[in-house]
Backbone as a ProteinNet text record, in pm:
[ID]
protein_1_A
[PRIMARY]
MKSFASQSDLKPKKISFPRLSRSCWAFTAEGDPNTGVIVGDDSVMVIDAQATPLMAREVIRRIRRVTSKPVRHVVLSHYHAVRVLGASAYKAGEIIASQRTLGLIRERGKQDMASEIGRFPRLFRGAGSIPGLTWPTMVFKDEMSVMLGKLEVRILHLGPGHTGGDTVVWVPSEKVLFSGDLVEYEAGIYTGDAHLEEWPNTLEKLRALKPRALVPGRGPALKTPGASDKAIRYTQNFVRGLYASAKRGVAARKSLKQVFEATKRRLDPVYGAYPIYEHCMPFDVSRAYDEARGIKHPRIWTAKRDREMWKSIA
[TERTIARY]
2140.7	2012.9	2032	1974.6	1986.9	1911	1947	1888.3	1736.7	1669.7	1524	1460.1	1369.7	1288.7	1377.4	1346	1425	1494.8	1534.5	1600.5	1736.4	1799	1930.3	1919.2	1797.2	1775.7	1770.1	1881.8	1891.7	1924.6	1943.6	1986.4	1868.2	1882.5	1773.4	1744.5	1621.2	1578.9	1557.6	1579.4	1558.9	1410.2	1361.2	1220.3	1195.1	1085.1	1040.5	896.6	859.5	723.8	673.4	656.7	615.1	467.5	441.1	303.1	251.7	131.5	76	-35.5	-98	-208.6	-227	-332.1	-357.2	-368.5	-425	-458.3	-381.7	-304.9	-253.8	-101.6	-50.3	92.6	115.2	240.7	278.9	405	400.9	517.4	573.3	691.8	751.1	894.4	945.4	1079.3	1142.3	1169.1	1249.1	1202.1	1074.9	1022.5	965.6	986.9	919.4	772	687.9	545.1	518.4	432.3	396.6	277.5	266.2	151.3	101.4	-30	-89.6	-140.8	-140	-187.1	-276.5	-396.1	-488.3	-517.8	-489.8	-516	-641.2	-748.9	-874.7	-887.8	-1009.3	-1033.4	-1021.6	-1058.7	-1064.6	-985.9	-934	-866.6	-784.3	-714.9	-624.6	-672.6	-658.3	-681.1	-549.2	-518.8	-399.1	-442.7	-374.2	-403.2	-284.3	-304.8	-204.4	-112	-99	-51.3	95.9	166.8	299.9	287.8	402.3	400.7	397.9	448	452.8	422.6	375.2	357	486.2	599.4	727.5	752.3	727.8	750.1	645.5	524.8	421.3	459.7	541.3	583.5	663.9	730.7	800.7	701.4	586.8	482	426.2	398.9	341.1	433.8	564.5	658.6	644.8	627.2	609.2	475.8	371.2	241.2	250.2	320.4	327.4	410	485.8	556.7	463.3	346.4	256.5	123.4	87.4	-39.7	-39.2	-117.7	-139.5	-276.7	-351.5	-484.9	-478.2	-579.1	-575.4	-598.1	-538.8	-566.7	-692.8	-799.6	-927	-964.3	-901.4	-934.2	-806.7	-800.8	-698.2	-770.9	-732.8	-791.8	-693.3	-740.5	-659.6	-687.4	-587.1	-610.3	-629.7	-573.6	-594.9	-542.8	-537	-513.8	-368.7	-275.9	-138.5	-76.1	-6	47.9	134.8	213.6	305.4	230.2	102.3	19.5	-59.9	-89.6	-195.3	-152.4	-42.9	-16.7	33.9	65.5	105.1	-9.9	-133.6	-248	-268.6	-235.7	-263.8	-188.5	-77.3	3.4	-70.1	-165.5	-231.5	-343.7	-388.7	-496.4	-619.4	-649.6	-762.2	-893.2	-998.5	-1129.8	-1188.9	-1154	-1209.3	-1099.2	-1105.5	-1020.1	-1112.8	-1092.6	-1188.1	-1129.9	-1210.2	-1170.2	-1293.9	-1271.9	-1383.3	-1431	-1555.2	-1608.3	-1522.8	-1473.8	-1391.8	-1258.3	-1202.4	-1078	-1102.7	-1212.2	-1245.7	-1253.5	-1316.8	-1325.4	-1189.7	-1098.4	-964.4	-883.9	-903	-836.9	-883.5	-1012.5	-1066.2	-1010.9	-1001.6	-961.9	-813.1	-728.8	-585.1	-496.2	-551.7	-470.3	-357.5	-384.7	-282.8	-169.4	-203.4	-99.9	-18.7	-87	-17.9	80.7	44.2	133.8	263.9	254	373.8	455.2	387.1	454.3	534	472.1	538.2	654.1	638.8	748.7	869.5	845.9	955.9	1022.8	947.6	1004	1091.5	1053.2	1112.2	1130.4	1225.7	1237.9	1265.3	1334	1361.9	1233.3	1129.9	1004.7	918.7	967.5	893.3	978.5	1050.2	1127.1	1031.2	1069.4	982.3	860.9	878.5	764.3	701.7	781	727.4	625.2	618.5	520.6	384.5	372.5	244.7	152.1	33.1	-55.3	-135.3	-129.4	-207	-260.1	-351.9	-410.4	-483.8	-485.1	-560.9	-700	-802	-940.1	-1008.7	-1076.2	-1150.1	-1265	-1294.3	-1410.4	-1527.7	-1498.8	-1601.9	-1573.4	-1672.9	-1654.6	-1760.8	-1730.3	-1822.8	-1817.3	-1920.7	-1926.4	-1853.7	-1902.9	-1846.5	-1787.9	-1852.9	-1799.2	-1861.6	-1788.6	-1838.9	-1766.3	-1824.9	-1760.2	-1737.5	-1625.5	-1592.9	-1568.8	-1630.2	-1609.1	-1508.5	-1397.3	-1298.2	-1326.4	-1426.5	-1479	-1554.4	-1510.9	-1574.6	-1509.7	-1401.1	-1329.4	-1388.3	-1439.6	-1493.7	-1382	-1377.3	-1286.1	-1371.3	-1353.7	-1429.1	-1340.8	-1396.8	-1326.2	-1397	-1323.4	-1384.5	-1323.8	-1409.8	-1366.7	-1412.3	-1317.7	-1349.8	-1337.7	-1291.3	-1276.2	-1151.1	-1136.7	-1018.9	-895.8	-781.2	-654.7	-541.2	-472.6	-363.5	-413.6	-534.3	-606.1	-752.2	-835.2	-977.1	-1051.5	-988.3	-1059.9	-1003.4	-924.5	-851	-939.2	-889.4	-956.4	-866.5	-926.4	-854.1	-921.6	-844.7	-895.8	-880.6	-989.1	-996.4	-1042.8	-966.6	-1003.9	-1051.8	-1181.6	-1229.1	-1201	-1207.1	-1186.3	-1042.3	-948.4	-807.1	-751.6	-835.5	-801.2	-672.7	-662.1	-550.1	-602.1	-530.5	-568.7	-462.2	-505.4	-419.6	-462.2	-376.6	-418.3	-390.3	-315.2	-265.7	-185.5	-173.1	-89.5	-158.2	-276.5	-330.2	-235.1	-162.8	-57.9	72.8	175.3	311.6	400.6	495.6	570.6	718.2	801.6	947.4	983.5	916.4	941.1	889.9	937.4	881.3	733.6	654	509.4	473.1	414.5	380.4	240.2	229	99.4	66.8	127.7	112.7	-27.7	-113.1	-251.4	-348.9	-306.2	-377.5	-485.7	-569.2	-666.1	-620.4	-533.3	-457.9	-544.8	-641.9	-726.5	-809.5	-851.8	-939.1	-862.9	-739.9	-664.1	-655	-619.9	-610.1	-740.2	-853.6	-981.9	-1008	-967.5	-980	-892.7	-774.9	-688.1	-750	-828.3	-897.8	-995.8	-1055.9	-1146.3	-1068.9	-947	-863	-826.6	-790.3	-754.6	-870.8	-993.9	-1111.8	-1132.4	-1075.9	-1084.8	-1000.6	-903.3	-813.5	-742.6	-667.2	-601.2	-497.8	-492.9	-388.9	-258.5	-272.8	-158	-198	-99.3	-128.1	-19.7	-62.3	30.3	16.5	115.7	108.4	140	120.9	154.1	302.4	380.7	526.8	576.4	689.8	749	719.8	775.7	761	617.7	581.4	453.4	457.3	345.8	336.2	260.4	321.3	271.8	204.3	189.3	123.2	27.2	-70	-159.3	-83.4	16	91.4	168.2	232.9	308.1	214.3	97	-0.8	-46	-75.1	-116.9	-4.4	118	232.7	247.4	224.8	236.2	127.9	6	-101.5	-65.7	-12.8	24	139.3	234.5	347.6	296.6	201.5	146	64.3	-17.1	-102.7	-20.2	86.2	169.7	237.5	281.5	344.7	244.9	127.5	26.8	-11.5	-34.5	-70.5	42.4	165.6	278.4	300.1	287.6	303.4	198.5	72.5	-35.1	-29.2	4	15.4	124.8	236.6	346.1	303	231.1	185.1	85.7	-3.9	-102.1	-33.8	66.9	141.4	208.5	269.7	339.2	246.5	131.6	35.6	-19.7	-50	-101.3	-1.4	128.3	233.7	275.4	203.5	229.3	369.3	413.5	542.8	529.5	640.1	641.7	644.8	617	624.5	763.8	866.4	1002.9	1031.8	985.1	1005.3	931.8	811.7	735.6	804.8	857.2	931.1	1049.4	1126.8	1245.7	1207.5	1103.2	1059.9	1002.8	929.7	869.4	976	1075.5	1183	1258.5	1277.5	1345.1	1267.1	1134.1	1051.1	1044	1038.8	1011.7	1136.7	1244.3	1366.3	1415.3	1415.4	1472	1399.9	1272.3	1196.1	1189.4	1172.5	1142.7	1255.6	1354.2	1448.3	1535.5	1558.3	1648.5	1579.2	1447.9	1374.8	1374.7	1359.2	1361.4	1259	1296.1	1223.9	1168.9	1210.1	1165.5	1202.7	1326.9	1370.1	1296.8	1260.9	1180.9	1043.1	981.6	842	823.2	916.3	889.9	854.9	921.2	878.1	732.9	691.4	553	458.2	501.6	419	390.9	496.3	479.5	399.6	420.5	342.2	193.3	157	15.8	-35.7	41.6	-0.6	-19.4	69.9	62.2	-65.6	-97	-221.3	-343	-347.6	-466.1	-481.6	-370.5	-376	-426.5	-409.4	-460	-602.2	-664.2	-803.3	-826.1	-720.9	-735.8	-763.7	-890.2	-929.1	-912.6	-938.1	-922.6	-780.9	-698.8	-558.4	-540.7	-448.2	-415.2	-346.4	-362.6	-305.8	-155.7	-78.5	64.3	88.2	172.9	218.1	370.2	429.6	574.9	633.1	567.6	616	602.8	486.4	467.4	565	589.5	685.2	818.9	872.9	1008	1010.1	904.7	898.8	895.8	816.1	809.6	944.8	1003.7	1130.8	1239.4	1243.6	1343.9	1323.5	1198.9	1169.4	1195.8	1183	1196.8	1293	1322.7	1397.7	1546.5
-408.3	-383.2	-388.9	-292.9	-292.5	-411.4	-445.8	-560.9	-552.4	-665	-667.8	-627.8	-531.2	-486.4	-466.2	-533.6	-516.3	-645	-725.1	-850.6	-829.2	-715.1	-689.1	-610.9	-578	-504.8	-605.6	-627.3	-732.2	-678.6	-546.7	-489.1	-478.5	-531.7	-520.1	-374.3	-345.8	-211.2	-200.1	-81.4	-56.4	-41.6	-118.3	-117.2	-14.2	59.9	153.4	119.9	151.9	122.6	238.7	357.1	473.1	467.9	527.4	543.2	677.5	678.5	799.4	862	783.4	831	731	749.2	656.3	512.8	493.5	358.3	311.7	400.9	371.1	369.5	269.6	254.2	231.5	251.7	227.4	143.3	33.7	-50.4	-7.5	55.3	106.6	55.6	57.4	3.7	69.3	198.3	270.7	249	265.2	253.4	117.9	16.4	-111.8	-97.3	-194.1	-182.6	-167.4	-73.3	-45.5	-128.9	-145.4	-208.9	-118	-101.1	-23.5	-113.3	-60.8	-136.3	-45.4	-93.9	-23.3	-114.4	-64.8	-140.3	-83.5	-160.2	-117.3	-161.4	-148.1	-183.5	-333.3	-412.6	-556.6	-637.7	-573.2	-648.9	-555.7	-614.6	-542.7	-558.3	-449.7	-454.3	-426.3	-505.2	-486.6	-442.2	-340.6	-292	-325.9	-416.1	-472	-567.4	-686.1	-801.3	-835.9	-766.6	-805.7	-920.9	-954.7	-1041.1	-1190	-1228.9	-1370.5	-1385.6	-1501.8	-1523.4	-1504.8	-1544.8	-1525.3	-1377.2	-1292.2	-1148.9	-1086.5	-1140	-1089.1	-1107.9	-1206.9	-1228.7	-1111.8	-1037	-916.1	-813.5	-802	-711.3	-761.5	-889.9	-947.3	-925.1	-935.6	-911.5	-769.6	-671.6	-533.2	-516.3	-580	-571.2	-623.5	-733	-795.1	-712.5	-616.1	-526.4	-422.5	-400.4	-296.2	-350.5	-473.6	-529.8	-681.7	-744.9	-889.6	-921.8	-818.1	-839.7	-915.5	-995.9	-1075	-988.6	-1031.7	-969.7	-1035.4	-955.6	-1012.1	-969.5	-861	-811.9	-780.2	-823.5	-780.6	-714.3	-591.1	-518.6	-518.3	-551	-547.5	-416	-329.1	-202.2	-222.3	-330.7	-367.4	-508.9	-556.1	-698.5	-737.8	-644.9	-679.8	-779.9	-876.7	-987.2	-940.7	-836.7	-788.4	-735.9	-708.6	-656.9	-765.3	-874.7	-963	-1105.2	-1153.7	-1297.3	-1343	-1248.1	-1284	-1293	-1278.3	-1262.6	-1381.6	-1500.8	-1619.3	-1617.5	-1545.3	-1544.8	-1482.6	-1393.7	-1321.6	-1401.8	-1505.4	-1590.6	-1507.1	-1408.8	-1319.5	-1386.8	-1350.8	-1405.8	-1349.3	-1223.2	-1158.6	-1095.7	-1118.1	-1050.9	-967.7	-835.2	-741.3	-679.1	-670	-604.3	-547.4	-455.9	-403.6	-508.7	-492.9	-584	-578.5	-460.6	-446.5	-518.8	-516.5	-591.1	-740.4	-788.7	-930.5	-966.8	-881.8	-908.7	-914.8	-828.4	-827.3	-949.8	-997.4	-1121.5	-1236.9	-1241.8	-1348.2	-1338.6	-1217	-1195.7	-1218	-1174.3	-1168.3	-1200.6	-1249.4	-1275.2	-1373.5	-1481.4	-1584.1	-1529.3	-1456.1	-1399.2	-1293.2	-1212.1	-1107.8	-1167.4	-1274	-1341	-1382.8	-1449.9	-1494.5	-1375.8	-1272.8	-1153.6	-1084.9	-1060.4	-983.8	-1060.2	-1188.8	-1267.2	-1262.4	-1266.4	-1259.1	-1123.8	-1017.4	-882.6	-848.6	-895.3	-839.9	-949.6	-1039.2	-1154.9	-1118.7	-1006.3	-971.1	-949.1	-899.1	-873	-997.2	-1110.9	-1235.5	-1340	-1294.7	-1389.4	-1489.9	-1615.6	-1720.1	-1743.7	-1731	-1749.5	-1887.5	-1984.8	-2119	-2127.7	-2024.1	-2023.2	-1970.6	-1921.8	-1870.2	-1987.9	-1992.4	-2107	-2098.9	-1986.1	-1964.7	-1822.7	-1794.3	-1661.4	-1629.7	-1503.2	-1458.4	-1414.9	-1475.3	-1443.6	-1372.5	-1261.6	-1194.4	-1280	-1264.9	-1330.1	-1233.4	-1102.6	-999.3	-893.4	-857.1	-753.2	-645.2	-527	-415	-339	-257	-182.7	-48.4	39.9	174.6	205.5	160.4	187.3	93.6	74.5	-1.4	46.5	18.6	50.4	-78.5	-83.5	-193.5	-132.3	-188.6	-141.1	-231.5	-172	-242.9	-202.6	-265.9	-218.1	-89.2	19.3	149.1	231.5	181.7	255.1	224.6	326.9	309.2	321.3	224.9	227.9	223.6	321.8	327.8	277.8	191.6	132.8	180.3	249.3	325.8	291.6	277	275.8	408.6	500.8	637.1	658.5	556.8	567.7	496.8	478.5	411	500.5	438.2	511.9	416.5	374.3	277.4	148.4	106.3	-2.2	40	-45.9	-16	-38.4	-101.6	-138.8	-81.9	23.9	73.8	101.6	60.1	79.3	160.2	256.7	328.6	300.3	317	294.3	423.9	468.2	599.1	581.4	638.3	637.7	779.1	805.6	943.7	1011.7	938.9	1001.6	1047.6	987.4	1021.9	1086.2	1091.4	1155.9	1098.1	966.6	894.7	820.3	833	771.8	672.9	552.4	451.4	443.7	491.9	516.2	401.1	297.8	202.9	276.5	219.6	279.2	390.7	434.3	557.8	674.2	668.4	766.1	690.9	733.1	683.3	806.5	805.3	927.5	895.7	978	959.2	815.9	767.8	635.5	638.9	546	531.6	499.1	555.9	537	437.8	324.6	221.6	246.2	251.2	277.5	174.3	58	-39.2	-93.6	-81.1	-128.4	-15.3	107.8	225.7	274.9	361.5	440.6	585.4	627	751.1	875.7	873.5	991	1018.3	912.1	926.6	940.3	894.4	889	1025.6	1134.5	1263.2	1305.3	1274.7	1309.2	1225.9	1100.1	1017.1	1073.1	1122.2	1181.9	1307.7	1380.5	1496.5	1453.8	1338.1	1286.8	1250.4	1200.1	1175.6	1307.5	1407.1	1537	1596	1574.6	1630.8	1573.6	1457.2	1401.4	1480.8	1556.2	1637.9	1554.4	1453.2	1367.5	1443.7	1408	1462.2	1383.8	1256.4	1170.1	1075.1	1031.1	947.8	842.3	718.9	610.3	578.9	615.6	585.3	439	397.1	259.6	232.4	332.3	326.4	460	456.2	577.8	598	703.3	724.9	761.9	728.8	774.3	924.9	989.8	1135.6	1170.2	1255.6	1274.4	1408.7	1489.8	1619.5	1640.6	1730.6	1760.7	1813.4	1899.5	1953.7	1847.5	1757.3	1649.5	1555.2	1530.4	1442.8	1502.9	1632.7	1698.9	1699.5	1716.7	1716.5	1581.7	1473.3	1339.3	1315	1361.3	1348.7	1425	1545.1	1627.5	1564.1	1503.7	1435.3	1328.4	1247.5	1142.4	1202	1300.3	1364.4	1423.5	1493.6	1557.3	1454.3	1344.3	1239.8	1181	1146.4	1083.3	1176.5	1303.1	1398.2	1415.7	1424.9	1442.3	1321.7	1202.4	1078.6	1069.1	1092.7	1075.7	1184	1305.8	1413.7	1383.2	1329.7	1295.3	1186.6	1086.5	978.8	1031.1	1118	1172.4	1254.6	1332.7	1408	1313.9	1209.9	1116.1	1042.8	998.6	927.5	1021.1	1146.1	1242.4	1267.8	1261.4	1283.2	1154	1044.9	913.6	862.2	887.4	836.6	690.6	618	479.2	474.9	357.7	340.2	374.8	329.1	358.3	508.4	577.1	721.8	793.8	747.9	808.7	780.7	660.5	625.6	719.5	740.2	825	969.9	1020.5	1158.6	1176.9	1077.3	1087	1086	1002.6	1000.1	1133.3	1194.6	1325.1	1427.5	1418	1513.4	1482	1354	1316.1	1281.6	1241.9	1204.1	1312.4	1440.7	1541.4	1550.7	1518.1	1529	1396.6	1286.5	1157.9	1054.9	1081.5	977.7	920.9	994	946.3	856.1	840.4	767.2	616.8	536.3	390.5	339.6	242.5	165.8	250	375.3	456.8	388.9	344.1	282.3	151.3	81.1	-40.6	-6.8	99.2	129.2	188.7	272.4	355.1	278.7	169.4	98.9	51.7	0.9	-43.4	77.3	186.6	307.5	363.8	379.1	439.5	346.2	216.4	122	137	149	165.9	302	407.7	540.7	544.3	479.1	473.2	400.3	289.8	217.4	305.3	370	448.9	566.6	627.4	738.9	693.6	565	510.3	457.2	476	437.1	304.5	239.7	112.4	143.9	153.5	200.3	93	-31.8	-140.2	-195.1	-182.2	-221.9	-366.6	-384.2	-519.4	-596.8	-727.8	-812.3	-830.2	-806.1	-834.5	-983	-1043.7	-1180.3	-1178.4	-1284.4	-1290.7	-1275.2	-1332.2	-1321.7	-1178.7	-1118.3	-980.8	-885	-903.5	-820.4	-813.7	-930.4	-935.4	-886.2	-913.2	-861.6	-710.3	-651.6	-506.8	-448.8	-506.1	-454.9	-456.7	-566.6	-579.4	-476.7	-439.2	-349	-204.4	-163.3	-18.8	17.5	-71.5	-30.7	-15
-1873.2	-1806.3	-1656.3	-1584.4	-1439.3	-1380.5	-1257.4	-1190	-1188.9	-1212.2	-1220.7	-1088.6	-1097.9	-984.3	-861.2	-749.9	-627.2	-586.8	-684	-650.4	-584.2	-610.1	-548.4	-418.2	-376.4	-251.6	-137.3	-73	28.2	166.9	178.7	305.9	402.5	524.1	622.3	657	693.1	728.8	879.7	931.9	1073.9	1102.3	1196.8	1232.5	1342.4	1327.9	1430.9	1468.3	1591.9	1639.2	1725.4	1664.2	1742.4	1781.6	1897.4	1943.5	1894.6	1837.8	1778.1	1860.8	1946.3	2028.5	2141.9	2218	2329.2	2280.3	2159.5	2113.2	1990.8	1925	1790.6	1784.2	1713.5	1688.7	1538.4	1496.2	1356.5	1352.1	1278.2	1252.1	1117.2	1117.2	993.9	980	856.4	831.6	709.2	717.5	617.9	473.8	450.5	314.7	279.6	365	346.6	386.3	352.5	384.6	534.3	567.8	706.5	751.2	882.6	945.4	1056.4	1064.7	1172	1282.5	1404.2	1521.2	1604.5	1635.6	1724.4	1843.3	1962.3	2084.8	2148.8	2142.5	2200.9	2345	2398.9	2538.8	2562.8	2461.1	2482.7	2380.7	2275.4	2169.8	2082.7	1987.2	1897.1	1753.4	1676.1	1531.6	1462.5	1360	1278.3	1139.5	1086.8	952.2	862.8	770.6	678.5	751.8	693.3	769.2	751	659.2	612.8	511.6	451.9	333.8	364.6	480.6	516.1	664.9	708.2	852.1	931.2	874.2	942.5	968.3	870.1	886.2	978.1	978	1067.6	1213.5	1241.7	1380.8	1434.7	1344.2	1388.6	1441.4	1376.3	1423.5	1556.2	1563.4	1684.7	1804.2	1783.2	1893	1946.8	1857.1	1902.7	1974.9	1922.9	1988.8	2131.9	2149.5	2282.1	2380.8	2331	2421.4	2482.9	2420.3	2469.9	2520.5	2485.1	2530.8	2518.7	2605.5	2596	2537.1	2496.1	2441.5	2308.9	2278.9	2155.1	2030.8	1919.8	1789.7	1735.3	1724.5	1679.6	1538	1488.8	1354.4	1278.2	1152.9	1057.7	941.3	910.8	798.6	682.7	563.8	442.7	371.4	360.7	292.1	142.2	87.9	-52.7	-71.7	-194	-217.8	-238.2	-250	-287.1	-189.3	-246.1	-167.7	-51.9	-74.7	28.4	149.6	134.7	244.2	315.6	249.7	300.7	335.4	279.5	288.7	425.1	514.9	650.4	748.3	701.2	791.5	885	842.3	924.2	1056.6	1064.2	1186.5	1304.5	1278.6	1387.5	1452.6	1383.5	1434.3	1472.4	1389.3	1414	1375.8	1447.3	1415.7	1288.2	1256.6	1138.2	1053.6	922.3	825.4	737.6	740	681.6	554.8	450.4	325.7	258.3	166.3	87.8	-12.2	-55.6	-158	-284.3	-318.8	-439.1	-423.7	-304.2	-281.8	-293.3	-239.3	-255	-402.4	-483	-625.9	-692.6	-650.2	-708.8	-665.4	-543	-500.8	-588.6	-612.4	-698	-839.9	-890	-1029.3	-1051.9	-956.3	-983.2	-864.3	-756.4	-637.6	-661.2	-732	-756.4	-841.2	-948.4	-1034.8	-960.4	-879.5	-805.2	-706.1	-642.6	-546.9	-615.1	-727.8	-799.4	-848.8	-897.6	-947.6	-838.1	-723.7	-618.1	-555.1	-535.1	-478.6	-571.7	-702	-797.4	-801.8	-775.8	-781.8	-662.3	-542.7	-421.1	-316.9	-338.5	-248.6	-103.1	-74.7	65.7	144.2	77.2	146	161.4	114.9	129.5	202	303.3	384.7	448.1	438.5	491	404.2	272.5	182	196.9	240.4	260.9	372.5	456.6	565.6	521.5	396.4	346.4	317.5	378.2	355.2	226.1	157.4	35.6	33.9	-56.2	-61.7	68.8	105.5	222	176	234.7	197.8	313.5	286.6	393.9	444.9	573.5	633.6	644.2	625.5	636	531.4	452.3	351.3	370	318.2	328	196.2	170.5	45.6	55.5	140.1	149.8	287.1	393.5	526.1	627.8	736.2	849.3	974.5	1090.1	1216.4	1294.4	1363.3	1453.9	1590.3	1693.6	1829.6	1899	1939.5	2021	2165.9	2225	2351.8	2326.8	2389	2369.8	2258.3	2200.8	2097	1960.3	1893.8	1759	1656.2	1565	1451.1	1325.4	1238.6	1113.9	999.9	916.9	803.4	677.9	590.4	481.5	346	247.3	106.9	48.6	28.1	-13.6	-163.4	-234.9	-378.8	-424.9	-554.8	-609.3	-606.7	-610.3	-613.5	-640.7	-535.9	-549.5	-612.9	-575.8	-643	-650.1	-704.8	-711.8	-582.4	-483.3	-361.4	-233.4	-242.1	-125.9	-4.7	110.5	238.2	330.3	402.2	506.5	639.5	746.7	881.5	959.8	1021.8	1086.2	1230.3	1321.2	1463.2	1495.6	1489.1	1497.1	1630.2	1740.5	1870.8	1890.9	1816.4	1829.5	1702.6	1598.8	1470.4	1410	1414.9	1354	1231.7	1120.8	994.5	949.6	915.9	853.8	707.2	617.6	479.4	383.9	428.4	329.8	224.3	106.2	2.3	-75.5	-31.4	-87.8	-63.1	49.8	78.5	98.5	27	47.9	57.2	150	178.6	196.2	133.7	138.1	99.9	-3.2	-60.3	-203.3	-284.6	-417.5	-408.5	-497.6	-495.7	-605.7	-566.3	-663.3	-718.1	-851.2	-915.2	-1023	-1016.7	-1124.2	-1142.5	-1039.1	-1047.9	-1016	-1043.6	-995.1	-1090.4	-1033	-1108.5	-1093.6	-1184.3	-1166.3	-1177.4	-1265.8	-1283.2	-1157.1	-1089.2	-972.1	-840.7	-837.1	-711.4	-642.2	-710.4	-639.5	-572.6	-632.9	-571.8	-446.6	-448.6	-328.8	-216.7	-251.6	-150.1	-89	-166.5	-109.8	-0.3	-15.5	87.8	213.8	197.8	314.9	383	303.2	360.3	439.5	391.1	457.3	597.5	625.9	760.8	861.3	811	893.3	1001.1	957.6	1056.3	1138.9	1265.2	1352.9	1334.7	1300.7	1271.4	1160.4	1081.5	964.2	949.3	925.2	894	745.9	664	520.7	494.6	371.5	336.4	339.8	302.7	311.6	364.6	431.3	482.3	629.7	688.6	832.6	870	994.1	1047.1	1064.9	1033.5	1042.4	1170.3	1253.7	1389.7	1413.7	1310.2	1324.5	1207.8	1223.7	1111	989.6	1011.3	898.8	823.1	896.8	832.2	758.1	814.9	749.7	617.6	617.5	494.7	391.6	437.2	345.4	276.9	351.3	293.5	189.1	217.6	118.8	-8.3	10.1	-105.2	-184.1	-115.4	-179	-276.1	-229.3	-315.1	-428.8	-396.1	-495.7	-609.9	-575.5	-677.1	-766.4	-706.9	-787.9	-886.7	-838.2	-924.2	-1038.5	-1008	-1112.4	-1213.4	-1164.9	-1256	-1345.2	-1286.8	-1363.1	-1473.5	-1438	-1535.7	-1643.3	-1603.9	-1703.3	-1804	-1756.8	-1847.4	-1945.8	-1895.8	-1983.8	-2087.4	-2044.2	-2139.3	-2248.8	-2210	-2311.4	-2409.9	-2359	-2445.9	-2539.8	-2488.4	-2572.4	-2679.3	-2640.8	-2739	-2850.4	-2817.2	-2916.1	-2987	-2956.9	-3017.2	-2986.2	-2865.1	-2821.2	-2778.8	-2785.2	-2738.8	-2585.9	-2531.6	-2386.3	-2335.1	-2402.2	-2358.5	-2361.4	-2462.8	-2470.9	-2357.1	-2326.8	-2217.2	-2084.1	-2068.1	-1946.3	-1926.6	-2028.8	-2017.3	-1988.7	-2055.2	-2032.2	-1892.3	-1844.5	-1711.3	-1603.2	-1620.3	-1521.1	-1517.9	-1630.7	-1630.3	-1548.6	-1553.5	-1479.7	-1330.5	-1295.7	-1157.3	-1076.6	-1142.4	-1070.3	-973.4	-1012.7	-921.7	-787.7	-783.4	-659.3	-584.8	-657.3	-593.7	-605.6	-689.9	-730.3	-621.5	-511.8	-406.7	-304.9	-313.7	-209.8	-235.3	-128.7	-142.7	-242.8	-318.5	-420.4	-535.5	-547.4	-660.8	-793	-805.2	-930.6	-957	-851.5	-866.1	-922.4	-868.1	-900.6	-1039.3	-1083.6	-1201	-1328.6	-1363.3	-1485.1	-1477.8	-1360.9	-1343.2	-1343.5	-1279.8	-1273.5	-1412.2	-1490	-1622.1	-1713.8	-1699.9	-1780.6	-1754.5	-1626.7	-1593.7	-1642.2	-1621.9	-1666.4	-1818.1	-1890.4	-2036.3	-2078.9	-2010.1	-2039.1	-2014.4	-1897.4	-1864.9	-1960.5	-1998.6	-2093.2	-2230.1	-2261.8	-2388.2	-2375.5	-2259.4	-2242.4	-2174.1	-2122.9	-2051.8	-1905.2	-1868.5	-1735.6	-1628.7	-1662.5	-1565.2	-1577	-1471.7	-1483.7	-1529.7	-1622.5	-1667.4	-1554.9	-1555.3	-1450.3	-1474	-1368.5	-1374.2	-1346.5	-1425.6	-1402.7	-1400	-1348.8	-1345.6	-1485.9	-1585.8	-1723.8	-1775.2	-1753	-1800.3	-1732.7	-1602.8	-1529.4	-1602.1	-1632.1	-1691	-1834.6	-1908.2	-2045	-2046.6	-1957.9	-1949.3	-1907	-1804.3	-1750.8	-1859.5	-1933.2	-2039	-2148.6	-2173.4	-2285.4	-2253.6	-2124.9	-2097.3	-1985.7	-1892.9	-1772.7	-1802.4
[MASK]
++++++++++++++++++++++++++++++++++++++++++++++++++++++++++++++++++++++++++++++++++++++++++++++++++++++++++++++++++++++++++++++++++++++++++++++++++++++++++++++++++++++++++++++++++++++++++++++++++++++++++++++++++++++++++++++++++++++++++++++++++++++++++++++++++++++++++++++++++++++++++++++++++++++++++++++++++++++++++

């Protein structure tokens, strides 16, 4: 059996911090989770916090190279531990999430934390610095605006996809979109807690914004409208292909392992060379198989369930 999840992925990644507009930057690291940064007139907003306070300090170091303004807002694009558990390092006054994300933290935050740390230890460097679950101080239903001085930042829940509570951050005056993991590009796409049937339609709502630049949840920042649209399409095509394969397998009464093998044959040629693809696929196919069988609300991953699934199909 191949190594569990990404436990053998220990090689450090090269960090980049490109500027996308007058106010927007992207912290990226070769397929590792991205963080967005918006520097307003009077303060800074961070989108996705990294996995631990120790790792968040890498983001803070880049922020301090471009501004001395305080970080007053941290936005959680969704509940996954790798995105949220570093939030305390920013000492922000407000931590913002959708109401649906708050519900998912309550329902499964503790189990998700243990699951993710076990899957990918490199992404949880300094796990001992995590003070516990990250809880939002401000929640919204569908949309809200935050003014960073005169700069308007819109925070939107456009529908389910990567999770049931996905949030995107949109800077309308500069047409920059921070998508969280609703869009992942040139990286493995994780769908273990996804709503696969609805995800492509949510991506159409992102496309309708016509971003000039886009920061995906993983992969390089996209600096043109064409590249942004290509990244949305990359994710959309993967999700549709994954779910279609699972539906075919379930209709033919195939086992989970059989569906996994058939799905990889279809998707490997296009996506197989990208970072963490092999890590994601067992979780992706498991979720697609569940949804194709009528399990609409994703089952909770636990450290025990992770390993049982991996042993059975990976």
